C-alpha positions in Angstrom: -19.7 -16.1 -7.3 -19.0 -19.6 -5.9 -19.8 -21.3 -9.2 -17.5 -18.9 -11.0 -14.7 -19.7 -8.5 -15.1 -23.4 -9.1 -15.0 -23.0 -12.9 -11.9 -20.7 -12.7 -10.1 -23.0 -10.3 -10.5 -26.1 -12.6 -9.4 -24.0 -15.5 -6.2 -22.9 -13.7 -5.3 -26.6 -12.9 -6.0 -27.6 -16.5 -3.9 -25.0 -18.1 -0.9 -24.9 -15.6 1.9 -27.4 -15.0 1.7 -27.8 -11.3 3.3 -30.8 -9.5 1.0 -33.4 -8.1 1.9 -32.2 -4.6 1.0 -28.6 -5.4 -2.3 -29.6 -7.0 -3.2 -31.5 -3.8 -2.3 -28.5 -1.6 -4.1 -26.1 -3.9 -7.3 -28.2 -3.7 -7.1 -28.2 0.1 -6.7 -24.4 0.2 -9.5 -23.9 -2.3 -11.9 -26.1 -0.2 -10.9 -24.1 2.9 -11.7 -20.8 1.1 -15.0 -22.1 -0.2 -15.9 -23.1 3.3 -15.0 -19.7 4.8 -15.7 -17.4 1.9 -14.7 -13.7 1.7 -14.3 -12.1 5.2 -17.2 -9.9 6.3 -18.0 -7.7 9.3 -19.1 -10.7 11.4 -15.4 -11.5 11.9 -13.7 -9.3 14.5 -10.7 -8.7 12.3 -13.0 -7.3 9.5 -15.6 -5.5 11.6 -14.6 -2.1 10.1 -13.8 -3.2 6.6 -16.3 -5.7 5.2 -14.3 -6.8 2.1 -17.1 -9.1 0.9 -19.4 -6.1 0.6 -16.6 -3.9 -0.8 -15.8 -6.4 -3.6 -19.5 -6.8 -4.4 -20.0 -3.1 -4.6 -16.9 -2.2 -6.6 -16.2 -5.2 -8.9 -18.8 -6.7 -11.2 -18.3 -10.2 -12.6 -15.0 -10.9 -10.8 -13.0 -13.6 -12.5 -10.5 -15.7 -10.5 -8.3 -17.1 -13.3 -5.7 -14.9 -14.9 -3.8 -16.4 -17.8 -0.1 -15.7 -17.1 1.3 -17.5 -20.1 1.8 -14.4 -22.3 4.5 -11.8 -21.4 3.5 -8.2 -20.8 5.3 -5.1 -21.9 7.0 -3.1 -19.1 6.4 0.6 -19.1 9.8 1.7 -18.0 8.5 5.3 -17.4 7.1 4.0 -14.0 10.6 3.1 -12.7 11.7 5.3 -9.9 14.4 7.8 -11.0 17.2 9.2 -8.8 17.6 6.0 -6.7 19.9 3.2 -7.9 18.1 -0.1 -7.2 17.6 -3.7 -8.0 14.2 -4.8 -9.5 11.5 -7.4 -9.3 8.8 -6.4 -11.8 5.4 -7.9 -11.8 2.9 -6.9 -14.5 -0.7 -8.1 -14.2 0.5 -10.7 -11.7 3.2 -12.1 -14.0 6.9 -11.7 -13.2 8.6 -9.9 -16.1 12.0 -8.9 -14.8 14.5 -10.1 -12.1 17.4 -7.7 -11.9 20.2 -7.6 -9.3 22.8 -5.7 -11.3 24.3 -4.1 -8.2 24.9 -7.3 -6.2 27.2 -10.2 -5.9 25.3 -12.9 -7.6 26.5 -15.8 -5.4 25.2 -13.9 -2.3 21.5 -13.9 -3.5 19.3 -16.8 -4.6 15.9 -16.5 -6.3 13.8 -19.7 -6.3 10.5 -20.3 -8.1 7.9 -23.1 -8.5 8.2 -24.0 -4.8 5.9 -26.5 -3.1 3.2 -24.7 -1.2 2.8 -25.3 2.5 0.1 -27.9 3.3 -1.9 -25.6 5.5 -1.7 -22.0 6.8 -0.9 -21.6 10.4 -3.0 -18.5 10.3 -6.7 -19.3 9.6 -7.2 -16.6 7.0 -9.5 -17.2 4.0 -7.7 -14.7 1.8 -4.5 -16.6 2.3 -6.4 -19.8 1.4 -7.5 -18.0 -1.8 -3.9 -16.8 -2.5 -2.5 -20.4 -2.2 -5.3 -21.8 -4.3 -4.9 -19.5 -7.3 -1.2 -18.2 -7.2 0.5 -19.4 -10.4 4.1 -19.1 -9.3 5.5 -18.9 -5.8 8.9 -17.2 -5.4 11.5 -17.2 -2.6 14.4 -14.7 -2.3 17.3 -15.7 -0.1 20.0 -13.2 1.1 23.0 -15.3 2.1 24.8 -15.2 5.5 26.9 -12.1 6.2 25.7 -10.2 3.1 24.0 -6.8 2.9 22.5 -5.7 -0.4 24.4 -2.7 -1.7 21.3 -1.1 -3.2 17.6 -1.3 -2.3 15.4 -3.8 -4.0 12.1 -2.4 -5.5 9.3 -4.8 -6.1 7.1 -3.1 -8.8 3.5 -4.3 -8.8 2.2 -3.0 -12.0 -1.2 -3.4 -13.6 -2.2 -2.1 -17.0 -5.5 -1.2 -18.8 -5.8 -4.7 -20.2 -6.7 -6.0 -16.7 -10.4 -5.6 -15.8 -12.4 -7.3 -13.0 -9.7 -9.9 -12.3 -8.3 -11.5 -9.1 -4.4 -11.4 -9.0 -2.5 -13.4 -6.4 1.1 -12.8 -5.6 3.2 -14.8 -3.1 6.8 -14.1 -2.1 9.0 -15.5 0.7 12.1 -13.6 1.8 14.8 -15.2 3.9 17.5 -13.1 5.5 20.2 -15.5 6.7 22.3 -14.6 9.7 24.0 -11.1 9.8 22.4 -10.0 6.5 20.3 -7.0 5.5 17.8 -5.8 2.9 16.1 -2.6 2.0 12.9 -3.4 0.3 10.4 -1.0 -1.4 7.1 -2.4 -2.5 5.8 0.1 -5.1 2.4 -0.1 -6.7 1.5 1.5 -10.1 -2.0 0.7 -11.3 -3.6 1.6 -14.6 -6.1 -1.2 -14.4 -9.8 -1.1 -13.6 -11.7 -2.6 -10.7 -9.5 -5.7 -9.8 -9.0 -7.5 -6.6 -5.2 -7.8 -5.8 -4.2 -10.3 -3.1 -0.6 -10.2 -1.9 1.1 -12.5 0.6 4.7 -11.9 1.9 6.6 -14.1 4.3 9.7 -12.8 6.0 12.2 -14.9 8.0 14.8 -12.6 9.6 17.5 -14.7 11.2 20.0 -13.6 14.0 21.6 -10.2 13.7 19.8 -9.4 10.4 18.0 -6.2 9.4 14.9 -5.8 7.2 13.8 -2.3 6.1 10.5 -2.6 4.3 8.6 0.4 2.7 5.1 -0.2 1.3 4.1 2.6 -1.1 0.5 2.8 -2.5 0.2 6.4 -3.6 -1.1 6.3 -7.2 -4.8 6.8 -7.4 -6.7 3.8 -8.7 -10.1 2.0 -8.1 -8.7 -1.4 -7.3 -9.4 -3.4 -4.1 -6.3 -4.8 -2.4 -5.2 -6.9 0.5 -1.6 -7.3 1.6 -0.6 -9.7 4.3 3.0 -9.7 5.7 4.1 -12.5 8.1 7.4 -11.7 9.8 9.4 -14.0 12.0 12.4 -12.5 13.8 15.3 -14.2 15.6 17.7 -12.8 18.2 19.1 -9.3 17.7 17.1 -8.8 14.5 15.4 -5.6 13.4 12.4 -5.0 11.2 11.6 -1.5 10.2 8.2 -1.2 8.3 6.8 2.0 6.8 3.4 2.3 5.0 2.3 5.1 2.7 -1.4 4.3 2.2 -3.1 6.7 -0.2 -3.8 5.6 -3.7 -6.2 2.6 -4.0 -9.9 2.7 -3.6 -9.6 0.1 -0.8 -6.5 -1.5 0.7 -5.9 -3.4 3.9 -2.3 -3.9 5.0 -2.1 -6.6 7.6 1.2 -7.3 9.5 1.8 -10.2 11.8 5.2 -9.9 13.4 6.6 -12.5 15.9 9.6 -11.6 18.0 11.0 -15.1 18.6 14.5 -14.2 19.8 16.0 -12.1 22.6 16.6 -8.4 21.7 14.6 -8.5 18.5 13.0 -5.2 17.6 10.1 -4.3 15.3 9.1 -0.7 14.2 5.9 -0.2 12.3 5.1 3.3 11.2 2.4 4.4 8.7 0.6 7.3 7.1 -2.9 7.5 5.7 -3.6 10.3 3.2 -7.1 9.8 1.9 -9.7 11.7 -0.2 -12.9 11.0 -2.1 -14.5 7.7 -1.0 -11.3 5.8 -0.3 -11.3 3.3 2.5 -7.9 2.1 3.9 -7.0 -0.1 6.9 -3.8 -1.0 8.7 -3.9 -4.0 11.0 -0.9 -5.0 13.1 -0.2 -7.9 15.5 3.1 -7.7 17.3 3.8 -10.8 19.3 6.4 -10.6 22.0 7.3 -14.3 22.7 10.6 -14.1 24.6 12.2 -11.7 27.0 13.9 -8.4 26.2 12.1 -7.6 22.9 10.9 -4.2 21.7 8.2 -2.8 19.4 7.2 0.7 18.4 4.2 1.7 16.3 3.1 5.1 15.1 0.2 5.6 12.7 -1.1 9.0 11.5 -3.8 9.9 9.0 -5.3 12.9 7.2 -8.8 12.3 5.8 -10.8 14.4 3.4 -14.3 14.2 1.7 -16.0 11.0 2.7 -12.9 8.8 3.2 -12.5 6.2 5.9 -9.4 4.9 7.7 -9.0 2.1 10.2 -6.2 1.1 12.4 -6.3 -2.1 14.5 -3.2 -2.6 16.5 -2.4 -5.3 19.0 0.6 -5.9 21.2 0.7 -9.5 22.6 3.1 -10.3 25.4 3.6 -14.0 26.3 4.2 -15.1 29.9 7.9 -15.8 29.0 8.4 -12.3 27.5 9.6 -10.4 30.6 11.2 -7.0 30.1 9.1 -6.3 27.0 9.0 -2.7 25.7 5.9 -2.1 23.6 4.5 1.3 22.4 1.6 2.1 20.1 -0.1 5.3 19.1 -2.5 6.4 16.3 -3.8 9.9 15.5 -5.9 11.3 12.7 -6.9 14.7 11.4 -10.4 14.8 10.0 -10.8 17.6 7.4 -14.5 17.0 6.8 -17.4 16.0 9.1 -18.2 13.1 6.8 -14.8 11.4 7.2 -14.3 8.5 9.6 -11.4 7.2 11.6 -11.8 3.9 13.5 -9.1 2.8 15.9 -8.9 -0.3 18.0 -5.7 -0.5 20.1 -5.2 -3.7 22.1 -2.8 -4.9 24.8 -2.8 -8.6 25.8 -0.2 -9.1 28.5 0.7 -12.2 30.4 4.0 -11.1 31.9 4.4 -8.7 34.8 7.8 -7.0 34.2 6.9 -5.1 31.1 6.6 -1.5 29.8 3.7 -1.3 27.4 1.4 1.6 26.3 -1.1 2.5 23.7 -3.3 5.4 22.7 -5.4 7.0 20.0 -6.8 10.4 19.1 -8.6 12.1 16.3 -10.0 15.6 15.6 -10.0 18.6 13.3 -7.2 21.1 12.8 -6.6 23.6 15.5 -8.1 26.9 14.3 -6.0 28.8 16.9 -2.9 27.4 15.3 -4.1 28.3 11.9 -4.9 31.9 13.0 -1.4 32.2 14.6 0.3 31.2 11.3 -1.9 33.6 9.4 -0.7 36.4 11.7 2.8 35.5 10.5 2.0 36.1 6.9 0.5 32.9 5.6 -2.9 32.6 4.0 -5.5 30.1 5.3 -4.6 27.3 2.8 -0.8 27.7 3.4 -1.3 27.6 7.2 -3.5 24.5 6.9 -0.9 22.8 4.7 2.0 23.6 7.0 0.2 22.1 10.0 -0.7 18.9 8.1 2.8 18.5 6.8 4.2 18.9 10.3 1.7 16.3 11.6 2.8 13.8 9.0 6.5 14.5 9.1 6.6 13.2 12.6 6.1 9.7 11.1 8.3 10.1 8.1 11.2 11.2 10.2 11.2 7.7 11.8 12.6 6.3 8.6 16.2 5.5 9.2 17.5 5.5 5.6 18.1 9.1 4.5 17.8 8.4 0.7 14.5 6.5 1.0 13.2 9.0 3.5 13.7 11.8 0.9 12.1 9.7 -1.7 9.0 9.2 0.4 8.9 12.9 1.2 8.8 13.5 -2.5 5.9 11.1 -3.0 4.1 12.9 -0.2 4.9 16.4 -1.6 6.7 17.3 1.7 9.6 19.7 1.7 13.0 18.1 1.8 
């Protein structure tokens, strides 16, 4: 695979018009990736999800150069109905539509062909790979004192033309002071056995609000990795929700740093897995100053031989007195061959804090099923009602009513 990587990297540089500076930075990132390689279970972060093995098992003859010179048709039938929204549409890794029809154009700025950062502060080989191979690097800026009137949906679409390719997407989002954004990341995949590597960087300035909903619910056999790095200033709020269900493998990793007083982060997520699917959510919430708050709730329902992983860490710096941090994960295992791995962590260097974590997994309570059956439901109806109630606890944490109802529809939950 290393030889193919080198061939594809040189082909990318030859056929693309990168600046001299970007070529230099890409080469540095490429060399860093070659040195580290794909993560495997020897790394603590990847002990439950050996992506090196997963890619080798699921993708034969993986190619790392994807020619983005030709436009792709957009299948408009995949657009979400019943919700007025702005659009960024990526098809096979190429941006095909930028549409902010509901907004004041001078309040939003979209930049492309940015200069890459020289090195990642986070020593992550998949981010090195992303920086080496990404063709265009975008940045969205929401200007000071502006709140988008409608949600923005990023459509990540792949079609049947894409087979055994590596796609790399990179997007920065800056919310200037006293601004807000509702962002839905929506995946729709018709492609076969690809590795999709996504990198999002969020900078949330004072008094700003980000509501970010990551939806992966269309069944596909791709392997995916999504990394979100979030920096928050004073009085800012980040609300993150993950619906993790569709892909053969996906790892959503969130690194959130609360850099300003009274900043708050809420991360809630749902696994709904069947067949041989393997999904992971990993969170690092870093409390770096006093009076910050975080809340995390992850729940999963697993069938067949599926596997879910949740690794969650709350870090509290010595300066971060009066931190309030909460973390809980739970899973229902519907088959004895399913597997749920949880690794909750607290790393605390301050003494005036309120932090807790916990995890639990098990099967459905047969007594509860029997009770519902005595009230007129059959076994399957009773089982479904209990599962829905278990998952609704997480969905109800979504603060936007319109998006909450949309996600309930995706999950086939009653409105």
